C-alpha positions in Angstrom: 15.9 3.3 -22.7 12.8 5.7 -22.3 10.5 5.6 -19.9 7.9 5.3 -22.0 9.5 2.2 -23.6 10.1 0.8 -19.9 6.2 1.2 -19.6 5.3 -0.5 -22.5 7.7 -3.4 -22.0 6.0 -4.2 -18.6 2.7 -3.8 -20.3 3.4 -6.4 -22.7 5.1 -8.8 -20.2 1.9 -8.1 -18.0 -0.6 -9.4 -20.9 1.3 -12.4 -22.4 1.7 -14.7 -19.9 1.0 -17.9 -22.2 3.7 -16.3 -24.7 6.1 -16.0 -21.8 5.4 -19.7 -21.0 5.9 -20.9 -24.6 9.2 -19.5 -24.6 10.2 -20.6 -21.2 9.8 -23.9 -22.4 11.2 -23.4 -25.9 14.7 -22.5 -23.8 14.4 -25.7 -22.1 13.4 -24.3 -18.8 10.9 -25.6 -16.5 8.0 -23.8 -15.1 6.7 -24.3 -11.7 3.1 -22.0 -11.5 2.4 -20.2 -8.3 -1.4 -20.0 -7.1 -2.0 -17.0 -4.4 -0.2 -16.2 -2.4 2.3 -16.4 0.3 4.1 -19.2 -1.6 8.1 -19.3 -0.9 9.0 -18.5 -5.1 12.5 -18.3 -3.8 12.6 -22.0 -3.7 11.8 -22.7 -7.3 14.0 -19.7 -8.2 17.1 -21.9 -6.1 15.8 -25.1 -7.9 16.7 -23.1 -11.2 13.1 -23.0 -12.9 11.1 -20.3 -13.2 8.2 -19.5 -11.0 4.7 -17.9 -12.6 1.9 -16.4 -10.9 -1.5 -18.0 -11.6 -3.9 -14.8 -10.0 -6.7 -15.9 -12.5 -7.4 -13.7 -15.7 -9.6 -11.2 -16.7 -9.9 -12.4 -20.2 -11.4 -15.8 -19.8 -14.6 -17.4 -19.3 -15.0 -20.0 -17.0 -16.2 -23.0 -18.7 -14.9 -26.6 -17.7 -13.4 -25.1 -14.4 -17.6 -25.5 -13.3 -16.8 -29.6 -13.4 -14.7 -29.3 -10.4 -15.5 -26.3 -8.5 -18.4 -25.3 -6.7 -20.5 -22.0 -7.5 -19.1 -20.4 -4.7 -15.4 -20.2 -5.2 -13.8 -16.9 -6.0 -13.1 -16.4 -9.9 -9.6 -16.2 -9.0 -9.3 -19.7 -8.2 -11.7 -20.9 -10.7 -10.0 -19.2 -13.8 -6.5 -20.4 -12.4 -8.1 -24.1 -13.0 -9.7 -22.8 -16.0 -6.3 -21.8 -17.5 -4.7 -25.4 -16.9 -7.6 -27.0 -18.4 -8.2 -25.0 -21.6 -4.6 -25.0 -22.5 -3.2 -21.5 -21.7 -0.9 -22.4 -19.1 -0.5 -26.4 -19.3 2.8 -26.4 -20.1 3.6 -25.6 -16.7 5.7 -28.5 -14.9 4.0 -27.8 -11.8 1.9 -25.7 -9.9 2.2 -24.9 -5.7 -1.7 -24.7 -4.2 -1.3 -22.5 -0.9 -4.4 -23.4 1.3 -4.5 -20.3 3.4 -8.1 -19.4 3.0 -11.0 -21.9 3.0 -11.9 -22.0 -0.7 -8.2 -22.3 -1.8 -7.9 -25.4 0.7 -10.6 -27.7 -0.9 -9.2 -25.9 -4.4 -5.9 -27.7 -4.1 -7.5 -31.1 -4.3 -9.7 -30.0 -7.1 -6.3 -29.1 -8.8 -4.8 -32.5 -8.1 -7.5 -34.7 -9.6 -7.9 -32.2 -12.8 -4.8 -32.3 -13.2 -3.7 -36.3 -13.1 -0.3 -36.7 -13.8 0.0 -34.0 -16.4 1.9 -31.8 -13.8 3.4 -32.1 -10.1 0.7 -30.4 -8.0 2.7 -29.3 -4.7 0.4 -28.9 -1.5 1.5 -25.8 0.9 -0.5 -25.4 4.3 0.7 -22.3 6.2 0.6 -22.3 10.2 -2.0 -19.4 11.6 -0.1 -19.3 15.2 3.0 -18.5 12.9 4.8 -16.2 15.8 5.8 -19.0 18.4 8.3 -21.6 18.1 5.9 -24.6 16.8 4.8 -22.5 14.3 8.1 -21.7 12.9 9.1 -25.0 12.9 5.6 -26.3 10.9 6.0 -23.5 8.8 10.2 -25.2 8.2 8.5 -28.4 7.5 6.1 -27.2 5.1 8.8 -25.7 3.2 10.9 -28.7 3.4 8.1 -30.8 1.7 7.5 -28.0 -0.9 11.6 -28.0 -1.2 11.8 -31.8 -1.9 8.5 -32.0 -4.3 10.6 -29.3 -6.4 13.5 -31.1 -6.4 11.7 -34.4 -7.8 10.3 -31.9 -10.6 13.8 -30.1 -11.3 16.0 -33.4 -10.7 18.4 -32.4 -8.5 19.0 -31.1 -4.7 18.2 -27.5 -3.9 21.3 -26.5 -1.8 20.9 -23.9 1.1 23.6 -22.0 0.1 21.2 -21.6 -3.6 18.1 -20.8 -1.5 20.3 -18.0 0.4 20.9 -16.5 -3.2 17.3 -16.6 -4.2 16.6 -14.8 -1.3 19.0 -11.9 -1.9 17.5 -11.9 -5.7 14.1 -11.7 -3.9 14.8 -9.1 -1.4 16.2 -6.8 -4.2 13.1 -6.8 -6.2 11.0 -6.4 -3.3 13.0 -3.1 -2.3 12.9 -2.1 -6.2 8.9 -2.4 -5.9 8.7 -0.7 -2.7 10.8 2.4 -4.3 8.7 2.1 -7.3 5.2 2.7 -5.5 7.0 5.6 -3.8 7.8 7.0 -6.9 4.6 6.3 -8.6 3.1 8.6 -5.9 5.1 11.2 -6.7 5.2 10.8 -10.3 1.2 10.2 -10.6 1.3 12.3 -13.7 3.6 9.8 -15.5 2.8 6.7 -13.7 -1.2 6.3 -14.3 -3.1 3.3 -12.9 -2.8 1.2 -15.4 0.6 1.9 -16.0 1.3 1.0 -11.9 -0.8 -2.1 -12.2 1.0 -3.6 -15.2 4.6 -2.8 -13.8 3.2 -4.3 -10.6 1.9 -7.5 -12.5 4.6 -7.9 -14.9 6.6 -9.5 -11.8 4.8 -12.5 -11.8 5.1 -13.6 -15.1 8.8 -12.5 -15.6 12.3 -13.7 -14.6 13.5 -11.9 -12.1 16.7 -10.4 -12.6 15.5 -9.6 -15.6 12.6 -8.3 -13.7 14.5 -5.9 -11.1 17.1 -4.2 -13.8 14.4 -3.2 -15.9 12.4 -1.4 -12.7 15.4 -0.3 -11.2 16.0 1.5 -15.1 12.5 2.8 -14.5 12.9 4.0 -11.1 16.1 6.0 -12.3 14.3 7.9 -15.0 11.4 8.6 -12.9 13.7 9.7 -9.9 15.5 12.4 -12.1 11.5 13.5 -12.8 10.4 16.8 -10.7 7.7 16.1 -8.3 4.0 16.6 -9.9 1.7 19.2 -9.0 -1.3 16.3 -8.9 -4.5 18.7 -9.7 -6.6 15.4 -9.2 -7.3 13.3 -6.8 -5.4 10.5 -5.1 -6.5 7.3 -3.3 -5.2 4.0 -2.0 -6.7 0.8 -3.1 -7.1 -2.4 -1.3 -8.4 -5.9 -1.8 -6.7 -9.4 -3.4 -6.4 -8.3 -6.7 -6.9 -4.7 -8.6 -5.3 -5.7 -12.3 -8.5 -5.5 -14.5 -7.4 -2.4 -17.2 -10.9 -1.5 -17.8 -11.9 -0.8 -14.0 -8.4 1.2 -14.0 -9.2 3.5 -16.8 -12.1 4.7 -15.3 -9.8 6.2 -12.5 -7.9 7.6 -15.1 -10.9 9.4 -17.0 -12.1 10.5 -13.2 -8.4 12.0 -12.7 -8.0 10.0 -9.6 -4.6 8.7 -9.1 -3.4 5.8 -6.5 -1.1 7.0 -3.9 -0.7 3.8 -2.3 -2.0 0.4 -2.2 -3.2 -2.5 0.2 -3.4 -5.1 -2.4 -2.2 -8.9 -1.9 -1.3 -8.8 -5.5 0.7 -5.8 -5.0 2.1 -4.3 -2.2 1.2 -6.9 0.3 3.1 -9.2 -1.5 6.5 -7.3 -1.1 6.1 -5.5 2.1 7.9 -7.9 4.3 11.4 -9.2 3.6 13.1 -12.3 4.4 15.8 -11.7 6.8 19.7 -12.2 5.6 21.1 -12.8 9.0 19.8 -16.6 9.2 21.8 -19.0 7.7 19.4 -21.8 7.9 17.6 -20.7 4.6 14.2 -22.5 5.2 14.1 -20.9 8.6 14.6 -17.5 7.2 11.6 -18.0 4.7 9.8 -19.6 7.8 10.5 -16.6 9.6 9.4 -14.0 6.8 5.6 -15.6 7.0 5.8 -14.9 10.9 6.9 -11.1 10.2 4.3 -10.5 7.7 1.3 -8.5 9.3 -1.9 -6.4 8.6 -3.3 -9.1 6.2 -6.9 -10.2 6.1 -5.5 -13.9 6.0 -3.1 -13.9 8.8 -4.0 -14.3 12.6 -3.9 -11.4 14.4 -3.8 -12.1 18.2 -4.6 -8.7 18.7 -7.4 -8.4 16.8 -9.9 -6.8 19.2 -7.7 -3.9 18.6 -8.7 -3.1 15.0 -5.1 -3.0 13.9 -5.8 -3.7 10.4 -7.9 -1.7 10.1 -6.2 1.5 11.7 -2.8 0.2 9.6 -5.0 0.7 6.8 -6.3 4.2 7.4 -3.0 5.5 8.5 -1.7 4.5 5.3 -4.1 6.9 3.4 -3.3 9.9 5.6 0.2 8.9 5.3 0.1 8.6 1.3 -1.5 11.9 0.8 -4.8 10.4 -0.6 -8.2 11.5 -0.2 -9.6 8.2 0.4 -10.1 4.5 -0.3 -11.3 2.3 -2.6 -12.1 -1.1 -1.5 -12.5 -3.8 -4.5 -14.5 -6.5 -2.6 -13.8 -9.7 -4.7 -17.1 -11.7 -5.0 -17.3 -14.6 -2.7 -14.5 -13.6 -0.4 -15.6 -14.7 3.2 -12.7 -12.9 4.8 -13.3 -9.8 3.3 -16.7 -9.4 3.9 -15.9 -10.3 7.7 -13.4 -7.7 7.7 -15.3 -4.8 6.1 -17.1 -4.1 9.3 -13.9 -3.3 11.1 -12.2 -1.6 8.2 -15.5 0.8 7.7 -15.2 1.3 11.4 -11.8 2.7 11.3 -12.0 4.6 8.2 -15.3 6.5 9.8 -13.2 6.9 12.9 -10.5 8.7 10.8 -12.6 10.6 8.7 -11.2 9.0 5.4 -14.1 8.5 2.6 -14.2 5.3 1.2 -16.2 3.3 -1.4 -16.7 -0.1 -1.9 -16.5 -1.9 -5.0 -17.9 -5.7 -5.7 -15.5 -7.1 -8.6 -15.1 -10.5 -9.7 -12.6 -11.3 -13.0 -16.2 -12.3 -14.9 -17.1 -8.4 -15.2 -17.7 -7.4 -18.6 -20.5 -4.5 -17.6 -18.5 -1.6 -15.7 -21.1 1.0 -15.7 -22.1 0.7 -12.3 -18.9 0.9 -11.1 -17.8 3.6 -13.4 -21.1 5.7 -12.1 -19.7 4.7 -8.3 -16.3 6.0 -9.2 -17.4 8.9 -10.4 -19.3 10.0 -7.6 -16.7 9.3 -5.5 -14.3 11.3 -7.6 -16.8 14.2 -6.6 -16.6 13.7 -3.0 -13.2 13.5 -2.9 -12.4 17.3 -5.2 -14.7 18.8 -2.6 -12.5 17.7 0.4 -9.6 18.7 -1.2 
């Protein structure tokens, strides 16, 4: 299959989750929605069910969810509920609701009340003190609770061996996505920001072996191309989610490529593998969570050293980017509180950046276009 045909296939998959959900259900498969973020999808896969990421929507208007949500809840959470209420995702057999931030924690109960007995709502609480033995044990127990709830949905036991096999499937996918991100930087004349986003977004809606096989095929085609001599500028993107095609088209209109990302919906989600040398599958999944680092929502006992800010600044330098674009999700307290520390690290490293306030209800992109165009001029002068 040609590179363009592969990109087109990923684009269709990324844009049609409702259609794919209907196809899975028509095949007799059970599907579990997985809200952001850090839920052990391997447990869903091991159960023989299809995990489907639920990260809001750029094409919906919040209406019915307002009955359950405070106005200051981020639009990602509100639109996730909206899609369950308006029929977009109501064929799901269950949803996993992590509670790692102050919005998701009460939101999990809103899902439970709104859905009633229409689908299984599975509550997941992660430990912040995840490094110590008590944190690992707590995480194992929470994952065991999720496993028990999933067994209730699928109707059979989820064995340890099945989870170990799922871990290998997901680690293979993580490796392929890391390779794709690297190749996208080397071939940014071919992998535009919108195409890059579609490839990474499609993961959340496709069955994992199919997705990984297609991505490995694309990676092989990209690796065979000569590394491009990019004449434009490059940036690193940061934030929770950067998947709005209209925003990303502004990058393309200004000859800006994405060299790497610090985005929860993208590279943060596949940065850390699950250890495969651990025979207790739940323990292995808990260790993966303990090994995650450099994330706004994860407790860092060395936070006074601004490790995360320095990590992001170093990412910009190593990727060959000239600057960073921070997509600040409206009403996201963790991102807002972290910004001064991130700005300090970027300033100390001499890295220019801009901060764009975004949400999934954006319809007017005029201000963003003006800011990105001006930033492109600044970066061009620094080349």
